mmCIF file of the N, C-alpha and C atoms, coordinates in Angstrom:
data_MODEL
# 
_entry.id   MODEL 
# 
loop_
_atom_site.group_PDB 
_atom_site.id 
_atom_site.type_symbol 
_atom_site.label_atom_id 
_atom_site.label_alt_id 
_atom_site.label_comp_id 
_atom_site.label_asym_id 
_atom_site.label_entity_id 
_atom_site.label_seq_id 
_atom_site.pdbx_PDB_ins_code 
_atom_site.Cartn_x 
_atom_site.Cartn_y 
_atom_site.Cartn_z 
_atom_site.occupancy 
_atom_site.B_iso_or_equiv 
_atom_site.pdbx_formal_charge 
_atom_site.auth_seq_id 
_atom_site.auth_comp_id 
_atom_site.auth_asym_id 
_atom_site.auth_atom_id 
_atom_site.pdbx_PDB_model_num 
ATOM 1   N N  . MET A 1 1  ? 0.909   -1.460 0.047   1.00 0.00 ? 1  MET A N  1 
ATOM 2   C CA . MET A 1 1  ? 0.093   -0.263 0.054   1.00 0.00 ? 1  MET A CA 1 
ATOM 3   C C  . MET A 1 1  ? 0.525   1.276  0.189   1.00 0.00 ? 1  MET A C  1 
ATOM 4   N N  . ALA A 1 2  ? 0.255   2.137  -0.850  1.00 0.00 ? 2  ALA A N  1 
ATOM 5   C CA . ALA A 1 2  ? 1.278   4.056  -0.473  1.00 0.00 ? 2  ALA A CA 1 
ATOM 6   C C  . ALA A 1 2  ? 0.939   4.419  0.624   1.00 0.00 ? 2  ALA A C  1 
ATOM 7   N N  . LYS A 1 3  ? 2.014   4.940  1.021   1.00 0.00 ? 3  LYS A N  1 
ATOM 8   C CA . LYS A 1 3  ? 2.200   6.067  2.209   1.00 0.00 ? 3  LYS A CA 1 
ATOM 9   C C  . LYS A 1 3  ? 1.735   7.340  1.135   1.00 0.00 ? 3  LYS A C  1 
ATOM 10  N N  . LYS A 1 4  ? 1.300   8.285  1.855   1.00 0.00 ? 4  LYS A N  1 
ATOM 11  C CA . LYS A 1 4  ? 0.812   9.287  1.552   1.00 0.00 ? 4  LYS A CA 1 
ATOM 12  C C  . LYS A 1 4  ? 1.376   10.346 2.128   1.00 0.00 ? 4  LYS A C  1 
ATOM 13  N N  . ALA A 1 5  ? 1.772   11.357 2.140   1.00 0.00 ? 5  ALA A N  1 
ATOM 14  C CA . ALA A 1 5  ? 2.349   13.006 2.672   1.00 0.00 ? 5  ALA A CA 1 
ATOM 15  C C  . ALA A 1 5  ? 1.399   13.803 2.660   1.00 0.00 ? 5  ALA A C  1 
ATOM 16  N N  . VAL A 1 6  ? 1.280   13.607 3.830   1.00 0.00 ? 6  VAL A N  1 
ATOM 17  C CA . VAL A 1 6  ? -0.338  15.427 4.614   1.00 0.00 ? 6  VAL A CA 1 
ATOM 18  C C  . VAL A 1 6  ? 0.898   16.391 5.105   1.00 0.00 ? 6  VAL A C  1 
ATOM 19  N N  . ALA A 1 7  ? 0.247   17.481 3.712   1.00 0.00 ? 7  ALA A N  1 
ATOM 20  C CA . ALA A 1 7  ? 1.127   19.084 4.513   1.00 0.00 ? 7  ALA A CA 1 
ATOM 21  C C  . ALA A 1 7  ? 0.345   19.647 5.392   1.00 0.00 ? 7  ALA A C  1 
ATOM 22  N N  . THR A 1 8  ? 0.805   19.975 5.278   1.00 0.00 ? 8  THR A N  1 
ATOM 23  C CA . THR A 1 8  ? 0.232   21.562 7.005   1.00 0.00 ? 8  THR A CA 1 
ATOM 24  C C  . THR A 1 8  ? 0.662   22.595 6.637   1.00 0.00 ? 8  THR A C  1 
ATOM 25  N N  . LEU A 1 9  ? -0.505  23.424 7.359   1.00 0.00 ? 9  LEU A N  1 
ATOM 26  C CA . LEU A 1 9  ? -0.725  24.651 6.884   1.00 0.00 ? 9  LEU A CA 1 
ATOM 27  C C  . LEU A 1 9  ? 1.012   25.399 8.370   1.00 0.00 ? 9  LEU A C  1 
ATOM 28  N N  . LYS A 1 10 ? 0.626   24.898 8.829   1.00 0.00 ? 10 LYS A N  1 
ATOM 29  C CA . LYS A 1 10 ? 1.949   25.070 10.534  1.00 0.00 ? 10 LYS A CA 1 
ATOM 30  C C  . LYS A 1 10 ? 3.180   25.477 10.204  1.00 0.00 ? 10 LYS A C  1 
ATOM 31  N N  . ASP A 1 11 ? 2.772   27.565 10.884  1.00 0.00 ? 11 ASP A N  1 
ATOM 32  C CA . ASP A 1 11 ? 4.091   28.043 10.271  1.00 0.00 ? 11 ASP A CA 1 
ATOM 33  C C  . ASP A 1 11 ? 4.935   28.117 11.017  1.00 0.00 ? 11 ASP A C  1 
ATOM 34  N N  . LYS A 1 12 ? 6.578   27.386 11.490  1.00 0.00 ? 12 LYS A N  1 
ATOM 35  C CA . LYS A 1 12 ? 6.740   27.130 12.354  1.00 0.00 ? 12 LYS A CA 1 
ATOM 36  C C  . LYS A 1 12 ? 7.589   28.809 13.177  1.00 0.00 ? 12 LYS A C  1 
ATOM 37  N N  . THR A 1 13 ? 7.827   29.481 11.830  1.00 0.00 ? 13 THR A N  1 
ATOM 38  C CA . THR A 1 13 ? 8.272   30.567 13.015  1.00 0.00 ? 13 THR A CA 1 
ATOM 39  C C  . THR A 1 13 ? 7.240   31.463 13.246  1.00 0.00 ? 13 THR A C  1 
ATOM 40  N N  . ALA A 1 14 ? 6.570   31.511 12.333  1.00 0.00 ? 14 ALA A N  1 
ATOM 41  C CA . ALA A 1 14 ? 4.923   32.653 13.028  1.00 0.00 ? 14 ALA A CA 1 
ATOM 42  C C  . ALA A 1 14 ? 3.894   32.160 14.469  1.00 0.00 ? 14 ALA A C  1 
ATOM 43  N N  . GLY A 1 15 ? 4.313   30.605 14.463  1.00 0.00 ? 15 GLY A N  1 
ATOM 44  C CA . GLY A 1 15 ? 3.383   30.397 15.735  1.00 0.00 ? 15 GLY A CA 1 
ATOM 45  C C  . GLY A 1 15 ? 1.663   29.991 15.573  1.00 0.00 ? 15 GLY A C  1 
ATOM 46  N N  . LYS A 1 16 ? 1.147   30.402 16.876  1.00 0.00 ? 16 LYS A N  1 
ATOM 47  C CA . LYS A 1 16 ? -0.596  29.856 17.144  1.00 0.00 ? 16 LYS A CA 1 
ATOM 48  C C  . LYS A 1 16 ? -1.117  31.989 16.324  1.00 0.00 ? 16 LYS A C  1 
ATOM 49  N N  . GLY A 1 17 ? 0.113   32.102 15.987  1.00 0.00 ? 17 GLY A N  1 
ATOM 50  C CA . GLY A 1 17 ? -0.374  33.762 15.977  1.00 0.00 ? 17 GLY A CA 1 
ATOM 51  C C  . GLY A 1 17 ? -0.359  34.252 14.370  1.00 0.00 ? 17 GLY A C  1 
ATOM 52  N N  . SER A 1 18 ? -0.822  33.060 13.274  1.00 0.00 ? 18 SER A N  1 
ATOM 53  C CA . SER A 1 18 ? -1.172  33.619 12.037  1.00 0.00 ? 18 SER A CA 1 
ATOM 54  C C  . SER A 1 18 ? -2.316  32.929 11.389  1.00 0.00 ? 18 SER A C  1 
ATOM 55  N N  . VAL A 1 19 ? -2.131  33.609 9.774   1.00 0.00 ? 19 VAL A N  1 
ATOM 56  C CA . VAL A 1 19 ? -4.088  33.067 9.712   1.00 0.00 ? 19 VAL A CA 1 
ATOM 57  C C  . VAL A 1 19 ? -3.872  33.306 8.306   1.00 0.00 ? 19 VAL A C  1 
ATOM 58  N N  . LYS A 1 20 ? -4.343  32.190 7.419   1.00 0.00 ? 20 LYS A N  1 
ATOM 59  C CA . LYS A 1 20 ? -5.032  32.576 5.858   1.00 0.00 ? 20 LYS A CA 1 
ATOM 60  C C  . LYS A 1 20 ? -5.812  33.406 5.580   1.00 0.00 ? 20 LYS A C  1 
ATOM 61  N N  . CYS A 1 21 ? -5.544  34.068 5.071   1.00 0.00 ? 21 CYS A N  1 
ATOM 62  C CA . CYS A 1 21 ? -6.486  34.932 3.906   1.00 0.00 ? 21 CYS A CA 1 
ATOM 63  C C  . CYS A 1 21 ? -6.346  35.177 2.972   1.00 0.00 ? 21 CYS A C  1 
ATOM 64  N N  . ILE A 1 22 ? -7.947  34.295 1.669   1.00 0.00 ? 22 ILE A N  1 
ATOM 65  C CA . ILE A 1 22 ? -7.449  34.500 0.977   1.00 0.00 ? 22 ILE A CA 1 
ATOM 66  C C  . ILE A 1 22 ? -9.142  35.712 0.226   1.00 0.00 ? 22 ILE A C  1 
ATOM 67  N N  . ARG A 1 23 ? -8.327  36.485 -1.208  1.00 0.00 ? 23 ARG A N  1 
ATOM 68  C CA . ARG A 1 23 ? -8.365  37.265 -1.552  1.00 0.00 ? 23 ARG A CA 1 
ATOM 69  C C  . ARG A 1 23 ? -9.500  37.791 -3.106  1.00 0.00 ? 23 ARG A C  1 
ATOM 70  N N  . MET A 1 24 ? -10.080 38.068 -3.253  1.00 0.00 ? 24 MET A N  1 
ATOM 71  C CA . MET A 1 24 ? -10.106 37.505 -4.982  1.00 0.00 ? 24 MET A CA 1 
ATOM 72  C C  . MET A 1 24 ? -9.318  39.435 -5.533  1.00 0.00 ? 24 MET A C  1 
ATOM 73  N N  . VAL A 1 25 ? -8.641  39.088 -6.883  1.00 0.00 ? 25 VAL A N  1 
ATOM 74  C CA . VAL A 1 25 ? -8.296  40.715 -7.508  1.00 0.00 ? 25 VAL A CA 1 
ATOM 75  C C  . VAL A 1 25 ? -8.304  40.002 -8.749  1.00 0.00 ? 25 VAL A C  1 
ATOM 76  N N  . ARG A 1 26 ? -8.598  41.222 -9.527  1.00 0.00 ? 26 ARG A N  1 
ATOM 77  C CA . ARG A 1 26 ? -8.473  41.400 -11.008 1.00 0.00 ? 26 ARG A CA 1 
ATOM 78  C C  . ARG A 1 26 ? -7.413  40.984 -11.934 1.00 0.00 ? 26 ARG A C  1 
ATOM 79  N N  . SER A 1 27 ? -7.544  40.364 -12.272 1.00 0.00 ? 27 SER A N  1 
ATOM 80  C CA . SER A 1 27 ? -6.236  40.229 -13.063 1.00 0.00 ? 27 SER A CA 1 
ATOM 81  C C  . SER A 1 27 ? -6.084  41.587 -14.338 1.00 0.00 ? 27 SER A C  1 
ATOM 82  N N  . GLU A 1 28 ? -4.680  42.071 -14.090 1.00 0.00 ? 28 GLU A N  1 
ATOM 83  C CA . GLU A 1 28 ? -5.003  43.349 -15.394 1.00 0.00 ? 28 GLU A CA 1 
ATOM 84  C C  . GLU A 1 28 ? -4.994  43.054 -16.956 1.00 0.00 ? 28 GLU A C  1 
ATOM 85  N N  . ARG A 1 29 ? -4.682  42.205 -17.355 1.00 0.00 ? 29 ARG A N  1 
ATOM 86  C CA . ARG A 1 29 ? -3.670  41.013 -18.544 1.00 0.00 ? 29 ARG A CA 1 
ATOM 87  C C  . ARG A 1 29 ? -5.187  40.453 -19.008 1.00 0.00 ? 29 ARG A C  1 
ATOM 88  N N  . SER A 1 30 ? -6.138  39.678 -17.657 1.00 0.00 ? 30 SER A N  1 
ATOM 89  C CA . SER A 1 30 ? -7.021  39.447 -18.796 1.00 0.00 ? 30 SER A CA 1 
ATOM 90  C C  . SER A 1 30 ? -8.202  39.882 -18.488 1.00 0.00 ? 30 SER A C  1 
ATOM 91  N N  . GLY A 1 31 ? -8.553  40.697 -17.074 1.00 0.00 ? 31 GLY A N  1 
ATOM 92  C CA . GLY A 1 31 ? -10.145 40.723 -16.913 1.00 0.00 ? 31 GLY A CA 1 
ATOM 93  C C  . GLY A 1 31 ? -10.241 39.787 -16.352 1.00 0.00 ? 31 GLY A C  1 
ATOM 94  N N  . ALA A 1 32 ? -9.891  38.195 -15.975 1.00 0.00 ? 32 ALA A N  1 
ATOM 95  C CA . ALA A 1 32 ? -10.624 37.034 -15.368 1.00 0.00 ? 32 ALA A CA 1 
ATOM 96  C C  . ALA A 1 32 ? -10.639 37.715 -13.052 1.00 0.00 ? 32 ALA A C  1 
ATOM 97  N N  . TYR A 1 33 ? -10.849 37.005 -12.489 1.00 0.00 ? 33 TYR A N  1 
ATOM 98  C CA . TYR A 1 33 ? -10.839 37.167 -11.078 1.00 0.00 ? 33 TYR A CA 1 
ATOM 99  C C  . TYR A 1 33 ? -10.020 35.768 -10.235 1.00 0.00 ? 33 TYR A C  1 
ATOM 100 N N  . VAL A 1 34 ? -8.820  36.277 -9.789  1.00 0.00 ? 34 VAL A N  1 
ATOM 101 C CA . VAL A 1 34 ? -8.254  34.925 -9.343  1.00 0.00 ? 34 VAL A CA 1 
ATOM 102 C C  . VAL A 1 34 ? -7.845  35.423 -8.248  1.00 0.00 ? 34 VAL A C  1 
ATOM 103 N N  . PHE A 1 35 ? -7.551  34.178 -7.104  1.00 0.00 ? 35 PHE A N  1 
ATOM 104 C CA . PHE A 1 35 ? -7.410  34.503 -5.866  1.00 0.00 ? 35 PHE A CA 1 
ATOM 105 C C  . PHE A 1 35 ? -5.985  34.376 -5.432  1.00 0.00 ? 35 PHE A C  1 
ATOM 106 N N  . GLN A 1 36 ? -5.207  34.885 -4.790  1.00 0.00 ? 36 GLN A N  1 
ATOM 107 C CA . GLN A 1 36 ? -4.352  35.515 -4.103  1.00 0.00 ? 36 GLN A CA 1 
ATOM 108 C C  . GLN A 1 36 ? -4.900  34.677 -2.106  1.00 0.00 ? 36 GLN A C  1 
ATOM 109 N N  . GLU A 1 37 ? -3.910  34.310 -2.310  1.00 0.00 ? 37 GLU A N  1 
ATOM 110 C CA . GLU A 1 37 ? -4.234  33.709 -0.421  1.00 0.00 ? 37 GLU A CA 1 
ATOM 111 C C  . GLU A 1 37 ? -2.724  33.645 -0.411  1.00 0.00 ? 37 GLU A C  1 
ATOM 112 N N  . ASP A 1 38 ? -2.600  33.677 1.172   1.00 0.00 ? 38 ASP A N  1 
ATOM 113 C CA . ASP A 1 38 ? -0.917  34.151 1.764   1.00 0.00 ? 38 ASP A CA 1 
ATOM 114 C C  . ASP A 1 38 ? -1.513  33.828 3.666   1.00 0.00 ? 38 ASP A C  1 
ATOM 115 N N  . ILE A 1 39 ? -0.191  33.141 4.233   1.00 0.00 ? 39 ILE A N  1 
ATOM 116 C CA . ILE A 1 39 ? -0.516  32.797 5.179   1.00 0.00 ? 39 ILE A CA 1 
ATOM 117 C C  . ILE A 1 39 ? 0.376   34.064 6.174   1.00 0.00 ? 39 ILE A C  1 
ATOM 118 N N  . ILE A 1 40 ? -0.246  34.740 6.685   1.00 0.00 ? 40 ILE A N  1 
ATOM 119 C CA . ILE A 1 40 ? 0.131   36.245 7.390   1.00 0.00 ? 40 ILE A CA 1 
ATOM 120 C C  . ILE A 1 40 ? 0.225   36.169 8.776   1.00 0.00 ? 40 ILE A C  1 
ATOM 121 N N  . PRO A 1 41 ? 0.653   37.129 9.171   1.00 0.00 ? 41 PRO A N  1 
ATOM 122 C CA . PRO A 1 41 ? 0.248   37.353 10.814  1.00 0.00 ? 41 PRO A CA 1 
ATOM 123 C C  . PRO A 1 41 ? -0.907  38.229 11.331  1.00 0.00 ? 41 PRO A C  1 
ATOM 124 N N  . ILE A 1 42 ? -1.640  37.866 12.607  1.00 0.00 ? 42 ILE A N  1 
ATOM 125 C CA . ILE A 1 42 ? -2.544  38.407 12.542  1.00 0.00 ? 42 ILE A CA 1 
ATOM 126 C C  . ILE A 1 42 ? -2.712  40.056 12.432  1.00 0.00 ? 42 ILE A C  1 
ATOM 127 N N  . ASP A 1 43 ? -1.941  40.542 12.973  1.00 0.00 ? 43 ASP A N  1 
ATOM 128 C CA . ASP A 1 43 ? -1.319  41.896 13.273  1.00 0.00 ? 43 ASP A CA 1 
ATOM 129 C C  . ASP A 1 43 ? -1.460  42.931 11.690  1.00 0.00 ? 43 ASP A C  1 
ATOM 130 N N  . LYS A 1 44 ? -0.956  42.154 10.149  1.00 0.00 ? 44 LYS A N  1 
ATOM 131 C CA . LYS A 1 44 ? -0.907  41.979 9.420   1.00 0.00 ? 44 LYS A CA 1 
ATOM 132 C C  . LYS A 1 44 ? -1.884  41.923 8.493   1.00 0.00 ? 44 LYS A C  1 
ATOM 133 N N  . GLU A 1 45 ? -3.255  41.675 8.836   1.00 0.00 ? 45 GLU A N  1 
ATOM 134 C CA . GLU A 1 45 ? -4.015  41.205 7.965   1.00 0.00 ? 45 GLU A CA 1 
ATOM 135 C C  . GLU A 1 45 ? -5.363  42.141 7.940   1.00 0.00 ? 45 GLU A C  1 
ATOM 136 N N  . LYS A 1 46 ? -4.902  43.059 8.413   1.00 0.00 ? 46 LYS A N  1 
ATOM 137 C CA . LYS A 1 46 ? -6.280  44.210 7.646   1.00 0.00 ? 46 LYS A CA 1 
ATOM 138 C C  . LYS A 1 46 ? -5.050  45.090 6.123   1.00 0.00 ? 46 LYS A C  1 
ATOM 139 N N  . ASP A 1 47 ? -3.613  45.167 6.575   1.00 0.00 ? 47 ASP A N  1 
ATOM 140 C CA . ASP A 1 47 ? -2.967  45.527 5.696   1.00 0.00 ? 47 ASP A CA 1 
ATOM 141 C C  . ASP A 1 47 ? -2.964  44.537 4.366   1.00 0.00 ? 47 ASP A C  1 
ATOM 142 N N  . PHE A 1 48 ? -3.199  43.289 4.520   1.00 0.00 ? 48 PHE A N  1 
ATOM 143 C CA . PHE A 1 48 ? -3.482  42.232 3.592   1.00 0.00 ? 48 PHE A CA 1 
ATOM 144 C C  . PHE A 1 48 ? -5.026  42.476 2.813   1.00 0.00 ? 48 PHE A C  1 
ATOM 145 N N  . PHE A 1 49 ? -5.711  43.277 3.435   1.00 0.00 ? 49 PHE A N  1 
ATOM 146 C CA . PHE A 1 49 ? -7.055  43.034 2.116   1.00 0.00 ? 49 PHE A CA 1 
ATOM 147 C C  . PHE A 1 49 ? -7.027  44.263 1.948   1.00 0.00 ? 49 PHE A C  1 
ATOM 148 N N  . ALA A 1 50 ? -6.470  45.867 2.495   1.00 0.00 ? 50 ALA A N  1 
ATOM 149 C CA . ALA A 1 50 ? -6.579  46.559 1.817   1.00 0.00 ? 50 ALA A CA 1 
ATOM 150 C C  . ALA A 1 50 ? -5.366  46.621 0.700   1.00 0.00 ? 50 ALA A C  1 
ATOM 151 N N  . GLY A 1 51 ? -5.102  45.581 0.162   1.00 0.00 ? 51 GLY A N  1 
ATOM 152 C CA . GLY A 1 51 ? -3.976  45.407 -1.073  1.00 0.00 ? 51 GLY A CA 1 
ATOM 153 C C  . GLY A 1 51 ? -2.767  46.183 -0.899  1.00 0.00 ? 51 GLY A C  1 
ATOM 154 N N  . LYS A 1 52 ? -2.610  46.595 0.327   1.00 0.00 ? 52 LYS A N  1 
ATOM 155 C CA . LYS A 1 52 ? -1.104  46.974 0.156   1.00 0.00 ? 52 LYS A CA 1 
ATOM 156 C C  . LYS A 1 52 ? 0.189   45.735 0.469   1.00 0.00 ? 52 LYS A C  1 
# 
């Protein structure tokens, strides 16, 4: 039986103070919407959604 590798979202440098944020942005090249996702510290959450 084959073994399956399981990836985790645990960021060892940030600890428990991190969140995964996903937002939709419009591509200037094609005009379609794409999803931008990142794992960031909690205090940088508002900057991520503001597009900074």
